[in-house]
N, C-alpha and C positions, 0 to 999 in steps of 0.2 A: 324283453320288456314290452308291455302293452303300449301301443301307439294311440294317441288321440287324433281323431280325424274330424274335419269339418264336412258335414254332409250338405248343408245348405246355409245360405246367408241372405238376409233381406233387410231393406231399410225403407223408411218413408222418404219421399222428397222432403227437403228441409225448407221450413217456412221462416219468414221474418219473425224474429222474436220480439215483437212489439205490438201494441194495439193496431188492429187492422191487418195483421199478418194472417195467413191462410189458416193457421191453427189456433189463433188467439181465443176462440170460443170453445176449444176442445180441452177437456180436463186431461192433465198429463197421464193419468191412469188409462184413459181411453186411447190416447196417442200411443202409449206403450203397447197396449193391447193389439193395435193394428199390426205391428210387426210380429208379435207373438202368435197371433192368429194366422197370419200369412205363412209363417214357418211351418205350422202344422198342416195347413191346407196344401202347400206346395209339396211337402214330403209324403203326405198321406199317413203319417204315423198316428197311432192312438196316443193322445197326450197323457194318458194314464201311466205310460211307461217312463215318463220323464222323472228322473231321480231328483233333480233340483233345477230351479231357475235362479241364476245368479245375475244380478242386474246392477248396473251403475247408475247413480244419480248424484249430482253435486249439491244442489240446493235442497237438502232434505228437511224441508220445513213446509208447513201449510199443506197444499195439495200434493206435494211430493214427500210427505213425511209418513211415519208409521209403517216402515218397511214397504215402500211403494211397489216393490217386486211382487209381493203377495197379492196386492189388489190388481196389478196389471194382469197377472196370469188368470185370476178369477174373472176379470172383465173379458179376457180373451176366450172364456168358455172352458178352460182347463178344469179337470176334476178337482174337487176340494182336497183330494189326497196328495196333490202335487205341492211340494213346499217351494218357498222362494226366499231369497235373502238379498238385501241391498248393500252394496259396498261403496266406499268413498276413497278413491285415490285422486281426488280432484279431476282434472280433465282426462286423466287416464282411467277413470273408474270402470268403464265397460271394457277397456282393454285388459284391465286387471280381472274383470269377470271372466274373460276368455282364458286368462292364465289359470284362474281357479278351476274353471270347468275342465280344462285339459289336465291339470294336476290331479283332479279327482278321478278322471278316467284312467290316467296312467297308474295311479295308486290302486286302482281296483275298487274305489269307493263308489264310483258311478259307472253305469253302462251307457246312460243317455243323460245329457245335460244341455241346458240352454244358457248361453251367455248373451246378455242383452243390455240395453241402456236407454235412458230417456232423459230429456230435459225440455221443459217448457219455460223458456226465458221470457216469454211475453206475459205469463201468469205469475211466475216467481222470478223477479229480477235478480240479476247476478249479485251475489253477496248478501242476499236476504237472510241466509242462515246465521250470519254473525249477529244479527239483530242490533247492529251498532256497537257491539262489544269488542274488546281486544281479544281476539281468538288465540294469540300466541303466548300471552302472559309476560310478566315482567322479567323473568329470567332470560327468555329469548331476546327481549328488547335490549337487555343489558349486554348479552353476548354480541349482538349485532348493532350496538349503539352507533348512531342515535336512533336506530329502529329499522324495521322492515319497510319496504317500498312497494308501490303498485306495480303490476305486471307491465304496464305501458312504459314506466320509467326503466324497468329492467330491459325491455326491448330497445330502449334508447341507449342504455349502457352497452348492450351487445353491438349495436350499430357503430358506436364510438370505438369500442375495442377492436373490432375487425375492420374499421375504417370504411364502412359502406356509405356510399353517397345516397342522397335522396333519390336521384335518378335510378340507381341500382334497385332500391327498394320498390320504386314504382314500376320499373320495367318487369321485375319478377311478378308483381301483383297483377299487372295487365295480362301477362302470360297465363296466369292462373284462370282468369276469366275467359280468355281465348280458348284454352284447352277444354274447360268445362262446357262452354257453349258448343264447341265442336263435338264433344263426346255425346251430348244430348241430341244434337242434330243427326249424328251418325248411329244413334240407337245403342250406344255403348253402355248406357245405364238401364236399358230396358229390363234386363234379367234380374237386376238387383233391387228394383223398387216395387213397392205396392202403393198405389195411389190412395190418398186419403183426402176427403173433402174436395175432390176434383182438382187438387193441385197436380199439374202435369209435369212440373220441372222444379228444380231447386230455385227458390224464390229470390235469392240474393245474387244470382248470376247476372251480370250486366254485359251482354255480348259486345256492346259498343265501347267498352272501356279501353282507353289507350294510356300510355305513359303521360301524354300531354294533358289529358283530362284529369288524371290523378295528381299531376303537378300543381293544379289549381286549388287543391283541398288544403284547409287550414290544419295547423299542428294540433294534435289531440291531447298531448300530455304536458306541454310546456307550462312550467310553473316556477315562480321566483324562488320558492323554497327549495325545490329540487335543483334548480340552476346553481344556487349557492352551495348546496351539498356536493353536487357533481359538476364542477366547472368544465370537465372534459366533454360533456354532452353538447353536441351541435345539433339541436333539435330537428328531427326529420320524420318521426313516426306520425302517421295520420290515420283516419278511419279507412282510407283507401288501401294502405299497406298493412292493415290489421284484419283479423277475422271479424265478421259481423256477429250480431246477436241472433240466435236462431232457436227454433223449436224442431224436435224430431225424435225418432226412435229407430233402433236397429236391433236385430237378433240373429244369432247363429246357433245351429244345431250341432253339438259335439258328441261323438260317440267313440267307442273302441272300433277298430277295424273289423273285429269278429262280429260285433253287434250290428254294425252297418250291413255286413254280408247276410247275417241271419234275418234282417228286416227287408232284405232285397233292395237296399239303398246303395247308390253309387257314391262313395267317398270322393270328394273333390280335392282335398288337400290334407296333408298332415300338419299338425302343430309341431314343428320341428324343434324349436328352441325358444326359450323366453328368459328374460332377465329384467331386473329393476335396478335403478341406480339413484344415488343421491348426489347433489352438487351444491354449490354456493347458493343459499336462499336469497341473496341480494341480486346476483345475476339471474337467479331463479329458473330461467328457461333453457339453460345450457346443459341440463342433465341428459339431453338427447345424445350428446357427444359421447360421454362415458358409457351410457346405456347401449349405444350401437357397438362400441368396441367390446363390451362385455358379452353381448349376445353372439357376436361373430366368433369370439374366442370359445364360447360354450359350444357353438355349432361346428367348430373346426372349419370355418369358411372365411374367405377374404371378401373385401368390399366388391371386388370384381366378379365374385361368384353370384352376386345378387342380380336378378333380372329386372326387378321393379321395386321401387321404394314408395312407401306412403309416409311422409314426414309431415306431421300436423302443422299447418300454416297458421299458428296462433298469431304470428307476426312474420313479415317477410324476413326480417333480420335473423330470426331463429333458424330458418331453413338455410339461409345463405351462410351463416356461421357454421352450421352443421356440415354443409357441403365443403366449406373451406378446410375444415379439420379432417374430414373423412376422405376427401378426394373423389367422392361419388360423382358420376356424370349427371348433370341436371336433366339430361334427356331421359333418364330413367326415373326421375323423381316426380311424383304426382302427375302421372302421364295423362290422366283424364281430368286434370284440374285439382285444386286443393281447397282448403277451408276458407281462404280469402274470398273465393268465389262461391263454392258450394255451401259453406257455412260451418259453424262450430257450436252445435248444441251440447256443450260441456259433457254431461254424463253419457250421452249417446255417441260421442265422437269416436271413441276407441272401437266400438262395434261397427260404426259406419266405415271407418278406414279399413278395417279387416274385410268387410263386405266388398268394398271397392277393390282392394288389393287382390282378393280371390278372383274377381272377374277380369282384372287387368292381366293377371298371369295367364288366364285362359285365352284372352283375346290376343296376347302377344306370344303364345306358345312358350311361356317362360316356366322355369322350374322353381326357383327360389324367390320369395318376396320378403322384404323386411319392412316392418311398420314400427315407427317410434313416435312417442308423444311426450311433449314437455308438460310439466305439471307444477302447480303452485307449491312453494316450499322448496324448490330446487330438486324435484323428483322427476323421474322418467321411466316409462315402460318401453321395452323393446321386444318384438316378437318376430320370429322367422317362420314362415309357412312354406311347405313344399308341395307343389301341385302334383297330383296323382294322375 
């Protein structure tokens, strides 16, 4: 069977997704183009050979609408003959783009594909695509009566079910900042980033963050209506133990092994196995647990076979619940920091995690890396890559 390999991967440093952030004045198409252009420059390929650009974006409205992948590749200078398509699996959109690119190569439909993602949360605020409407419809509301809930409340439900204390959430979050700051200091992100607008580091990392400083932050999602519906919640989720709002992009070049060799390119990793899973849309963010089990079963591997994990830090409670159920060592999880520090630009996050995971495996001389992403609606993507 044809194997899909990752030849290169690149991301922008992540900016604050609000007015005044480093990328707030950059159109998302141009932000996306920065990673797409760097991928071609770094590998030296003729972009005309790219069979498809598959990109993730969540808020597909306004400046991120109209199949933003197509405009991003044109802004990057790719020939007009190169097609592009934009996918939406919520936060896992660009991880799904990687799955689709790998599947296309394995099936023989593609020789060369780009998997990428972008999100400009400063210019297109989270939830904009719903336009204030009920996106799920009355039948779903009836099935999950009295209705769906926000992700922050789901994070609280997870913390309550697994009995995590506020201190545990804050300690994990402070560690994320510590690891990310150290990784930048030690040059561990240098190979994976292309600087844009003179941003030299991920803008939401706070090196001086401590559990004590996080303990002083106010609760982010406490509300009487949710307290009445979920009396088991002992409110503890804050902005400090949640991912921030960010802008950024990332891109990966995926080919067959034979094509990489023919182009004189060194393949860095194989896309070994991938899976998607669904779970309870009320708990919403727990899909990472069955997705991990599913991809390990497909790969014929155990949790102990994995050398490095990238588990998206949408909320600290998500990663801690995942760890409690899988038994993975936290020493192997988000080694260079996670989204609580680095950032979570929705549609770009899957490609960003894959880019970081590839580099972590190389830095640690690891073989297998597993990436998993919680997504709205109770979904999750899981991917295993094997370093070559």
